[in-house]
N, C-alpha and C positions, 0 to 999 in steps of 0.2 A: 504494500500500500504506500502511496506517495505521502510525503510529509504534508502537514496541514497548510503550511505557507505556500507550497507548490500548488496545491489544489485551489487555494484562494487566488493566487496569481493567474492560474489558467481560467478560472471562472470570471475574474475581472476582465481578462483579455477577451474572452468570448462575449461578454456583455457589452464591452466597449465596441467591438467589431460589429455586433448586431445593431447597436444604436447608431453607429456611423453609417451603416449600410441602409438605413431606413429610406433615405431620399433616393438612393440608386435603385432600391427595390421597387419603389413607386414607378420609376421609369421602366424597369424591366417588365412589370406586370401590366402596364398601361394597355398593351394590345389585347389583353384577355377580356373575356366577357365580364360583365359587372359582378355576377355571382362568383366567378372564379377569382376575381380581384379581391372581393370581400373575404372569400375563404383563405386566400394567401395572406392577406393582411391580418386576419384574426389568428391564423396559425403562427405567424411571426410574432405577434403580440403575446401569444401563449408561451412561446419559447423564451421570449424576453422576461416575462413574469416568472417563469420557472427558474431561469438563471438568477434573477434577483433573489428569489426565495432560497435557492441553494447557496448563494453568496452570504445571505443573512445567517443561514444555518451554520455555515463554515466559520463565519466570524464569531458566532456565539460559542461554537465548539472550541475555537482557539482561545477565547477568553476564559472558558471554564478550565481548559488545560493549563493555561498560565496561572490561574488562581490555585489549582491543586499542586502545581509544580513549585510555586513560590510560597507555599504555606509554611507553617512553622516547621523548623528542622530540629532534630535532636541536638543537644549540646555535644560538642566534641570532647 
């Protein structure tokens, strides 16, 4: 399994690319019928929302891992 910081970086990169591609996607799907355009846009939004949720979950996991790893340590 990949370290948490690597998974966070990958998810951030994916989300950033998807958000940057939104305008180009509109151009790519313009020739499609209206129902196909709507379907493509809703699917893209679903993927973006899932990526945001995954990023939030990973950030929470990282915070909880940091809290447990930096907790009280036994005396030397």
